[in-house]
KOLKE-722306 format. One record per residue: residue number from 1; residue in one letter; x, y, z of N, C-alpha, C, CB in turn. Coordinates in steps of 0.001 Angstrom, whole numbers, plus 500000, padded with zeros to 6 digits. Atoms other than C-alpha are relative to their C-alpha. Glycine has a CB too. Layout:
N
NUM  a  X  Y  Z  X  Y  Z  X  Y  Z  X  Y  Z
...
This chain:
255
1  m  499003  501020  500124  507866  553522  514531  499692  498828  501017  501422  500623  500243
2  m  500326  500830  498986  506931  551904  517826  498816  499111  499689  499780  500768  501147
3  r  501287  500707  500422  503422  551010  516512  500354  498955  498970  498910  501023  499387
4  r  499756  500936  501055  504913  549247  513515  500844  498835  500605  500728  500702  498779
5  t  499203  500950  499317  507298  547324  515748  499040  498971  500815  501014  500778  500957
6  w  500987  500798  499230  504438  546144  517960  499095  499156  499022  499094  500971  500901
7  s  500747  500757  500970  502412  545143  514807  500773  498803  499527  499625  500860  498842
8  f  499202  501045  500473  505258  543132  513591  500181  498859  500912  501226  500497  499658
9  l  499850  501114  499000  505749  541260  516905  498723  499199  500107  500379  500554  501408
10  l  501288  500731  499842  502030  540499  517177  499808  499070  498786  498769  501017  500129
11  a  500145  500824  501182  502071  539125  513633  500804  498663  500154  500476  500795  498747
12  i  499088  501202  499784  504907  536783  514546  499373  499092  501043  501474  500441  500480
13  l  500611  500871  498865  503151  535638  517779  498792  499257  499460  499540  500899  501284
14  f  501165  500677  500489  499938  534895  515936  500425  498843  498978  499034  501056  499322
15  a  499570  500960  501050  501800  533114  513041  500657  498729  500571  500986  500687  499047
16  a  499252  501069  499488  503989  530986  515201  499311  498684  500257  500564  500422  501156
17  p  500746  501284  499763  501372  528370  516393  499574  499311  498616  498675  500305  500902
18  f  500375  500649  501313  500233  527904  512730  501084  499467  499208  499311  500922  499156
19  a  498754  500487  500642  503808  527543  511448  500332  498576  500627  501238  501072  500237
20  a  499684  501169  499339  504362  524901  514094  499058  498829  499634  499988  500264  501431
21  l  500964  500994  500441  501172  523072  513164  500247  499535  498633  498646  500520  500084
22  a  499733  500530  501394  502107  523014  509428  501201  499163  500003  500183  501126  498967
23  q  498876  500861  500029  505351  521374  510360  499764  498637  500769  501176  500749  500579
24  t  500307  501274  499290  503741  518637  512482  499679  498924  498934  498763  500182  501026
25  p  500265  501038  500989  503808  515340  510535  498524  499611  500075  500917  498759  500231
26  a  501375  500420  500111  500430  514373  509267  499732  498610  500516  499579  500082  498609
27  f  500086  501401  499485  501009  510723  510169  501411  499307  499865  498871  499162  499178
28  h  498820  500684  500000  503730  508168  510641  499931  498659  499420  500476  499938  501262
29  v  499960  501170  500709  504657  505213  508481  501175  499143  500387  500006  500294  498607
30  l  498839  500969  499885  506806  502097  509198  499834  498894  499074  500151  499433  501408
31  a  499990  500982  501083  507606  499837  506343  500959  498830  500418  500465  500683  498618
32  f  499156  501204  499797  508913  496318  506883  500327  499268  498710  499312  499038  500944
33  y  499574  500755  501237  510865  494334  504311  501093  499002  500398  500546  500997  498848
34  s  498985  500953  499725  513280  491423  504075  500991  500033  498841  499403  498598  500213
35  t  498921  500249  501001  516570  490838  502226  500279  498563  499744  501264  500637  500432
36  k  499744  501416  500157  516254  487170  502385  498809  499265  499198  500195  499365  501437
37  v  501048  500527  500826  513504  486724  499830  500583  500066  498490  498594  500869  500207
38  e  499599  499970  501377  513573  486570  496006  500667  501294  499568  498836  499751  499160
39  p  499277  498804  500372  515982  489064  494468  499137  501132  499444  501018  499646  499010
40  d  500887  499009  500655  513304  490728  492401  499078  500722  501061  499108  499273  498895
41  h  500844  499396  498946  511212  491337  495536  500851  500975  500845  499361  498878  500921
42  v  499018  499098  499270  514288  492772  497372  500218  501285  499160  501428  499243  500249
43  d  499841  498800  500864  514785  495032  494339  498933  501018  500149  500052  499607  498589
44  f  501134  499090  499843  511358  496376  494685  500091  500726  501316  498677  499246  499906
45  a  499914  499298  498698  511741  497045  498342  500983  501064  500089  500288  499081  501041
46  t  499011  499053  499926  515106  498850  498009  499721  501209  499145  501236  499403  499654
47  g  500406  498869  500766  513553  500951  495268  498869  500731  500622  499645  499595  498656
48  a  501198  499295  499293  510459  501685  497335  500370  500881  501030  499060  499053  500611
49  i  499601  499247  498871  512285  502996  500265  500383  501516  499642  501175  499274  500652
50  p  499818  498530  500419  513696  506214  498512  498829  500588  499417  501092  500169  499012
51  f  501217  499483  500705  510444  506539  496623  499102  500540  501046  499258  498890  499147
52  f  500854  499639  498919  508408  506704  499844  500609  501113  500915  499694  498763  500801
53  q  499344  498914  499157  511039  508797  501718  499810  501380  499215  501650  499664  500257
54  k  500269  498835  500800  510735  511421  498893  498606  500470  500214  500237  499724  498558
55  m  501415  499724  499925  506960  511252  499071  499702  500598  501450  499150  498651  499704
56  a  500209  499547  498533  507145  511742  502936  500419  501468  500120  500879  499091  501059
57  e  499514  498574  499963  509089  514945  502472  499039  500929  499401  501314  500157  499281
58  k  501014  499241  500730  506575  516212  499929  498680  500175  500708  499752  499359  498723
59  d  501327  499996  499451  503522  515327  501796  499899  500077  501559  499322  498790  499529
60  h  499881  499703  498569  504713  515931  505330  499443  498881  500870  499285  501296  500324
61  f  500078  501079  499080  504563  512584  506942  501277  499357  500220  499058  499041  499572
62  t  498691  500663  499718  507361  510410  508492  499980  498603  499389  500289  499917  501563
63  f  499972  501386  500640  508576  507239  506815  501257  499421  500529  499979  500003  498343
64  e  498772  500836  499501  510890  504585  508371  499876  498612  499333  500036  499834  501698
65  a  499969  501250  500512  511907  501292  506917  500924  499106  500888  500432  500065  498571
66  t  499203  500966  499109  513267  498178  508761  499843  498688  499576  499616  500045  501433
67  t  500083  501407  500254  514104  494594  508387  499818  499235  501407  501319  499520  499207
68  d  500159  500558  498685  513613  494108  512087  498565  499814  500406  500674  500846  500978
69  w  501399  500273  499767  510260  492337  512516  499634  500061  501474  499645  498661  499443
70  t  500328  499860  498586  510521  492561  516362  499419  501349  500295  501215  499772  500855
71  r  500629  498717  499777  509462  496108  515937  498558  500007  499730  500624  501012  499197
72  m  501426  500302  500129  506031  494665  515080  499542  499500  501344  499711  498947  498865
73  n  500464  500322  498752  504885  494785  518689  499071  501064  500457  501098  499795  500924
74  a  501204  499126  499695  501899  496443  520388  500526  501374  500415  499063  499370  501181
75  e  499496  498737  499460  503995  499103  522203  500547  500858  498846  501111  499742  501081
76  n  499390  499138  501132  506010  500230  519072  498964  500373  498995  501166  499246  499246
77  l  500919  499709  501031  502987  500159  516744  499135  501137  500449  499187  498791  499632
78  k  500770  498826  499490  501293  502790  518839  500422  501387  499429  500136  500046  501510
79  k  499411  498793  500578  503648  505335  517174  499516  500278  498569  501508  499880  500009
80  y  500159  499901  501424  502405  504628  513634  498508  499806  499608  500900  498958  499299
81  e  501363  500175  500621  499079  505192  511751  500011  499023  498877  499459  501325  499476
82  l  499935  500835  501210  500316  503055  508874  501214  499090  500003  500024  500875  498754
83  v  498857  500897  500119  502500  500006  508449  499926  499500  498493  499936  498753  501118
84  m  499860  500601  501295  503721  498670  505051  500631  498617  499982  500776  500880  499167
85  f  499267  501151  500199  504800  495281  503969  500436  500116  498542  499189  498712  500333
86  l  499509  499787  501330  507054  495777  501016  500375  498758  499174  501140  500846  500092
87  d  499627  501143  500841  508286  492335  500091  499842  498578  500772  501508  500209  499519
88  d  500005  501168  499159  507398  489783  502774  498780  500155  500952  501381  499847  500793
89  p  500872  500010  498844  504629  488862  505232  500669  499462  501201  498790  499224  499729
90  p  499302  500585  498772  505500  488059  508860  499702  498569  500139  499581  500711  501305
91  s  500243  501327  499801  505961  484520  509883  500037  499557  501411  500883  499281  499258
92  a  499958  500389  498540  506713  484427  513677  498660  500225  500527  501059  500810  500842
93  p  501364  499825  499400  503516  483842  515614  499746  501221  500817  499707  498879  500845
94  a  500170  498806  499194  504155  486658  518063  499797  501239  499040  501262  500199  500959
95  v  500142  498884  500914  504637  489135  515135  498657  499980  499331  501090  499986  498968
96  r  501316  500130  500712  501519  487905  513359  498884  500465  501072  499745  498389  499457
97  a  501035  499709  498940  499541  488202  516650  500012  501576  500213  500344  499178  501440
98  a  499973  498544  499806  500699  491825  517088  499445  500753  498797  501420  500463  500277
99  f  500600  499393  501199  499783  492682  513512  498539  499931  500003  500496  499361  498777
100  e  501517  500179  499873  496269  491199  514018  499419  501012  500943  499625  498560  500518
101  k  500512  499152  499028  495808  493160  517111  500039  501587  499441  500862  499769  501346
102  y  499794  498685  500571  497030  496421  515432  498909  500307  498973  501392  500095  499357
103  m  500953  499810  501014  494702  495995  512460  498605  500008  500576  500146  498960  498962
104  d  501350  500090  499322  491672  494917  514673  499753  501293  500791  499918  498724  500987
105  g  500040  498833  499209  492395  498059  516664  499856  501313  499127  501254  500040  500855
106  g  500117  498829  500773  492156  500433  513710  501170  500409  499279  499610  501020  500777
107  g  498736  499620  500705  495674  500443  512371  499875  499870  498459  501181  499100  500501
108  g  500123  499955  501482  496417  501000  508668  501078  499050  499446  500181  501509  499418
109  w  499093  500905  500636  498177  498624  506273  499988  500217  498530  499667  498588  500324
110  l  499799  499932  501454  499501  498915  502693  501041  498799  499673  500582  501531  499532
111  g  499135  501094  500244  500851  495603  501419  500198  499850  498353  499355  498657  500701
112  f  499629  500095  501330  502583  494968  498054  500350  498526  499583  501141  500924  499770
113  h  499628  501235  500767  502835  491878  495775  500052  498787  500940  501403  500181  499282
114  i  499844  501259  499253  504272  488897  497666  499583  500134  501460  501442  499527  499928
115  s  500447  499861  498604  503362  490340  501098  498598  499482  500214  500067  501444  500430
116  g  501427  500515  499927  499742  489243  500347  499870  498646  499595  499081  500781  499174
117  y  500008  501423  500468  500763  485747  499199  499544  499087  501165  501459  499556  499478
118  i  500399  501119  499101  498857  482953  500951  499176  499093  499057  499129  500505  501346
119  d  500621  501032  500936  497790  479724  499083  499343  498986  500722  500990  499342  499107
120  h  500859  500900  499195  496347  477732  501943  499520  500721  501154  500715  498747  500445
121  r  500554  499329  498916  493976  479077  504415  500546  499589  501395  498585  499810  499943
122  s  499497  500516  498745  495390  476895  507182  501356  500660  500455  500171  498492  499866
123  e  498724  499411  499745  498760  478782  506881  499824  501213  501040  500644  500479  498620
124  w  500198  498886  499087  497289  481786  508628  498512  500419  499716  501100  501231  499754
125  p  501398  499772  500306  493460  481813  508732  499522  501477  500151  499181  499123  500885
126  w  500436  498615  499876  493102  485423  509992  500390  500718  498799  500563  500675  501217
127  f  499437  499180  501078  495241  486737  507149  499255  499603  498661  501611  499774  499886
128  a  500803  500399  501239  493242  484637  504498  498736  500832  500025  499632  498399  499967
129  d  501237  499245  499965  490089  486350  505769  500222  501493  499778  499306  499777  501314
130  f  499514  498680  500148  491901  489649  505853  500139  500381  498534  501296  500139  500707
131  m  499772  499837  501472  492971  489338  502162  498650  499737  499277  501153  498980  499462
132  g  501209  500358  500672  489545  487832  501291  500212  499033  498833  499335  501225  499524
133  t  499793  500841  501151  491122  485355  498879  501286  499238  500242  500051  500828  498678
134  l  498717  500752  499985  493991  482911  498220  500664  500069  498626  499767  498501  500409
135  f  499183  499973  501258  496767  482910  495599  499589  498778  499206  501597  499997  500289
136  h  500375  501154  500889  495848  480675  492571  501070  499789  498999  498644  500232  499271
137  s  498999  500162  501047  498309  481423  489753  500594  501248  499651  499454  499392  498810
138  n  499353  498705  500422  500430  483972  488016  500520  499936  498532  501209  500345  500972
139  n  499348  499989  501339  501902  485024  484685  501597  499919  500152  499570  501353  499199
140  w  498472  499892  499989  505655  484621  483777  500545  500009  498607  500661  498812  500785
141  p  499147  499029  499125  507880  486459  482897  499141  501165  500365  501337  500541  499236
142  p  500620  498731  499694  506968  489814  484405  499693  500834  498692  500929  500797  500955
143  l  500400  499204  501259  505149  491947  481730  499265  501207  500360  499118  499176  499031
144  p  500956  498815  499799  503475  495364  481434  498524  499450  499777  500345  501266  498910
145  a  501376  500470  500098  499796  495130  481648  499081  501249  500120  499676  498910  501133
146  k  500987  498995  499893  496686  497344  481079  499126  499769  501161  499217  500083  498788
147  l  500913  500050  498889  494798  498051  484253  498805  500927  499812  500723  500344  501260
148  k  501182  499112  500071  491304  499423  484506  499445  500335  501423  498879  499320  499134
149  v  500539  499496  498680  489728  501412  487360  498570  499415  500153  499972  501653  500063
150  d  501355  500567  499741  486703  499647  488998  499178  500965  500741  500065  498694  500780
151  d  500874  499153  499135  485521  502342  491392  500513  501474  499833  500050  499511  501586
152  p  499409  498623  500335  486170  505893  489872  499720  501053  501100  499399  500536  498627
153  a  500383  499050  498974  484498  507584  492903  500981  499875  501196  498515  499753  500451
154  n  499228  500176  498818  487016  506200  495389  501289  500989  499936  500417  498448  500128
155  p  498772  499159  500003  489769  508673  496513  501353  499404  499683  500121  500576  501259
156  v  498745  500589  500350  492449  506183  495960  500354  500035  498585  500030  498685  500419
157  v  499709  499893  501445  491987  506499  492174  499783  501368  499556  499159  499064  499174
158  k  500117  498606  500436  491608  510304  492175  501201  500381  499094  499924  500953  501243
159  g  498961  499641  500883  493414  511576  489127  500588  498972  499161  500977  500555  500696
160  i  499579  501138  500747  493901  508133  487755  499078  499886  498753  499961  498708  500889
161  p  500870  500112  501229  492590  507659  484085  499289  498698  500178  500833  500041  498592
162  p  500820  501287  499905  489947  504914  483572  500802  498802  499729  498831  500001  499028
163  s  499064  501065  500252  492856  502732  482267  501398  500527  499799  499574  499207  498812
164  y  498609  499539  500257  496598  502907  482127  500820  498742  499836  500579  500932  501182
165  m  499073  501111  500277  499533  500651  481127  500989  500065  501252  500791  500170  498491
166  a  499183  500095  498825  501302  499515  484284  501368  499389  499655  499288  499176  501069
167  p  498709  500584  500282  505064  498649  484217  500052  498548  500267  501034  500664  500769
168  a  499945  501443  499881  506239  495107  484057  499927  499506  501363  501183  499497  499409
169  n  500169  500518  498575  505225  492998  487028  499437  498560  499756  498939  500976  500968
170  e  500585  501344  499980  504349  489342  487850  498567  500237  500536  500866  498942  500926
171  w  501356  499794  499644  500556  489434  488071  499404  498768  500623  499222  500416  498820
172  y  500511  501166  499327  498697  487117  490427  498488  499914  499756  500327  500049  501516
173  m  501358  500298  500004  495347  485506  489991  499616  499375  501343  499671  499105  498845
174  w  500477  500514  498633  493278  484745  493036  498728  499180  499892  499732  501194  500987
175  l  501150  500853  500071  490702  482179  493953  499465  499851  501501  500389  498568  499314
176  p  500940  499351  501000  487955  483025  494749  500442  501471  499654  498501  500020  500590
177  s  499704  498607  500359  488041  486405  493104  499736  500775  501211  499166  500525  498794
178  p  500370  499192  498811  488328  488926  495946  498646  500718  499861  501084  501039  500268
179  r  501285  499313  500216  485304  490635  494267  498750  499184  500619  499800  500212  498432
180  d  501086  500811  499518  483165  487727  495400  499885  499845  501530  500126  498687  499404
181  t  499864  500190  498460  484145  488011  499126  499276  501288  500541  501684  499889  500560
182  p  500721  498916  499355  481762  490190  501229  501003  500927  500738  498928  499427  500990
183  g  499084  498934  499351  483539  493388  502450  501119  500454  499192  500589  499504  501258
184  i  498955  499575  500931  486020  493521  499656  499511  500974  498911  500598  498786  499346
185  k  500249  498945  501054  485995  496541  497311  501212  500015  499066  499769  501471  500654
186  v  498949  500019  501060  488020  496097  494170  500218  501402  499376  499605  498984  498873
187  l  499783  498605  500494  489659  499342  492990  500655  499969  498630  500891  500826  500997
188  l  499571  500113  501348  491634  498197  489931  500143  498467  499585  501344  500772  499832
189  t  500058  501349  500527  491541  495072  487741  500908  499878  498821  498586  499618  499619
190  l  499379  500333  501262  493641  493479  485008  499041  500092  498841  500578  498637  500063
191  d  500905  499887  501131  492015  494438  481763  500039  498751  499133  500347  501223  499169
192  p  499932  501167  500809  490858  491430  479764  500730  500004  498670  498738  499627  499762
193  s  499384  499803  501180  492434  492863  476691  501561  499480  500102  499853  501504  499641
194  n  498645  500498  499893  495801  491631  478140  500117  498458  499643  500506  500261  501437
195  y  499877  501378  500242  494966  487991  477627  500318  499592  498517  498765  499378  500438
196  p  499296  500722  498935  496794  485812  477000  501252  500741  500496  500391  498615  499506
197  l  498779  499263  499543  499505  487299  479281  500956  499007  500647  499634  501160  501026
198  g  498873  500780  499559  502784  485526  479779  500411  498973  498946  499675  499315  501309
199  f  499373  500868  500890  504939  482937  478000  500173  498604  500664  501323  500594  499558
200  k  499827  501279  499266  506116  480278  480479  498735  499651  500796  501226  500081  500964
201  d  501172  500043  499328  503158  480805  482780  499079  500974  499426  500199  500202  501379
202  t  500798  499032  500728  500184  482424  481153  498546  500109  500679  499903  499559  498449
203  l  501387  499713  499640  496934  484083  482333  499217  500059  498780  499852  501281  500781
204  t  500736  500113  501248  494416  483252  479699  498520  500638  500132  499927  498457  499592
205  h  501358  499475  499795  491102  484477  481173  499644  500224  501480  498995  499048  499384
206  g  500501  499960  498552  489090  485327  484327  500221  501470  500518  500825  498890  500976
207  d  500041  498694  499260  488653  488168  486772  501280  500031  500842  498657  500154  500940
208  v  498750  499894  499250  492011  489379  488128  500153  501322  500673  501162  499768  499108
209  p  499742  498724  499307  491701  492187  490650  501524  500195  500375  499124  500060  501294
210  v  498664  499597  499795  494927  494005  491252  500214  500794  501282  500438  500771  498856
211  v  499963  499100  498884  494232  496521  493938  498598  499965  500767  500354  501460  499485
212  w  501263  500064  499320  491543  496125  496607  500198  500377  501482  499380  498590  499854
213  t  500031  499709  498528  490497  497080  500150  498933  499029  500615  499622  501595  500306
214  n  500996  500658  499203  488794  495017  502794  499413  501082  500901  500599  498791  500818
215  t  500674  498905  499327  486300  497485  504130  499801  499870  501463  498741  500195  499413
216  k  499963  500183  498545  486368  495916  507592  501204  500515  500710  499883  498613  500302
217  y  498740  499513  499481  489847  497280  507997  500395  501281  499170  501124  498856  499914
218  r  499395  498891  500716  491917  500295  507031  501158  499444  499190  500473  501128  500975
219  m  498835  500740  500751  493983  498461  504376  499838  500108  498530  500069  498453  500366
220  i  499976  500213  501409  494900  498169  500758  501083  499006  499661  500203  501300  499262
221  y  499039  500863  500568  496555  495382  498927  500209  500466  498601  499575  498545  500067
222  a  499678  499671  501363  498430  496213  495687  500950  498915  499473  500631  501429  499896
223  n  499184  501146  500568  499719  493408  493503  501347  500301  499371  499216  499333  498973
224  m  498731  499606  500524  502541  495475  492086  501059  499888  500928  499970  501294  499527
225  g  498923  500099  499127  505945  494824  493499  501096  499024  499656  499504  499698  501231
226  h  498996  500950  500427  508183  492625  491406  500924  500675  499063  499385  498776  499358
227  g  499082  499446  500894  511350  494026  489965  500260  501425  500287  499547  499833  498659
228  t  499477  498643  499851  512871  497441  489356  499215  500982  499224  501421  500070  499585
229  k  500673  499017  500870  510395  498994  486993  498616  500550  500595  499747  499326  498605
230  i  501287  499673  499390  507394  499432  489296  499834  501493  500132  499866  499339  501363
231  f  500195  498579  499919  508008  503176  489745  500308  500752  498769  500777  500527  501052
232  d  499779  499281  501241  508503  503972  486168  498861  500681  499382  500509  499137  499064
233  s  501320  499312  500604  504926  505173  485614  499521  501113  500870  498768  498951  499853
234  p  500504  498844  499219  503987  508596  486827  498450  499772  500459  500139  501349  499084
235  v  501443  500311  499726  500329  507431  486698  499932  499037  501249  499291  499304  498682
236  q  500008  501014  498950  501054  504443  488959  500529  500681  501352  500925  498725  499556
237  n  499501  499370  498789  503167  506584  491280  498974  500874  500636  501223  500793  499714
238  r  501110  499215  499445  500235  508900  491756  498992  499137  500711  499310  500778  498910
239  l  500811  500913  499342  498153  505865  492630  500511  499654  501325  499835  498846  499222
240  f  499304  500356  498728  500703  504833  495317  499837  501137  500980  501528  499701  499765
241  e  500075  498874  499128  500693  508345  496714  498575  500146  500592  500413  501259  499246
242  n  501372  500086  499485  496878  508241  496852  499724  499026  501176  499135  499620  498893
243  m  500210  501083  499048  496984  505030  498759  500557  500382  501428  500694  498695  499464
244  v  499339  499731  498837  499423  506223  501307  499137  501187  500795  501522  500402  499637
245  l  500716  498863  499378  497494  509548  502034  498684  499611  500507  499829  501123  499045
246  w  501332  500453  499634  494180  507803  502145  500069  499114  501265  499352  499224  498818
247  l  499843  500882  498807  495381  505173  504712  500531  500639  501062  500792  498882  499772
248  g  499218  499369  498936  497623  507399  506662  499092  500913  500922  501163  500848  499357
249  r  500866  499082  499294  494951  509916  507585  498727  499377  500523  499659  501118  499124
250  k  501187  500756  499457  492481  508344  509959  498689  500740  499796  500179  499726  501509
251  d  501208  499231  500156  489959  511115  509346  499554  500062  498663  500149  501304  500478
252  r  500308  499983  501524  489769  510327  505608  498507  499701  499957  500899  498853  499090
253  a  501365  500445  500212  486278  510097  504263  499895  498509  499643  499372  500825  498914
254  a  500188  501437  500373  485124  506449  504217  499285  499830  498681  499212  499264  501082
255  k  500618  500176  501355  484313  505148  500806  499836  498474  499898  500932  500634  498752
């Protein structure tokens, strides 16, 4: 009987460190958003928060969301492996400078839709280079669109079919195409079969990357993010999960 008791105690002692390790968050995410932007962008942000909270519980990372851009400072950012911009880019010079330093130092970023919007390089030269392009035009109203995978070997598109129908969104065209900028790797593109796309404002032709990474940084930009239907596709939700896990884990395989 005594032998069994000691065996049981030893099993607990050996198992405890591994149990504690399993409960340690894999990484930490801080998402920024604004409630003072276009209502459809706020709708996306308020829908994204519970979506990523649920993902965090499933995949064992922490997720916080805030409208307080003063938390974008060097000391606070040390706590996070990944920041998200859900519906807005920063505008205050000090906040922009903190973000630049964070990214130049190896931080991670996932930006959606309007958070990547810049149409004049002079507005924020560093960010224009970071994005690798400038906004040119868009379709209107928001519509579903067929997207095609550009780089099937990239872990961000693991489990994603060669093409899928994405929920209704306002799709942006960029100039130059991010594909033509050194260091940019396009992951998904608007399929040409969508053209013409739109009624009031129409995309009629051209190369329209939708998801890409600047390989000089640990970042992904995703053009999805307008309205309440973005999370209606299980395929697209899997894509978002891949993005977060790929960016959040600094030891991910470089692709």
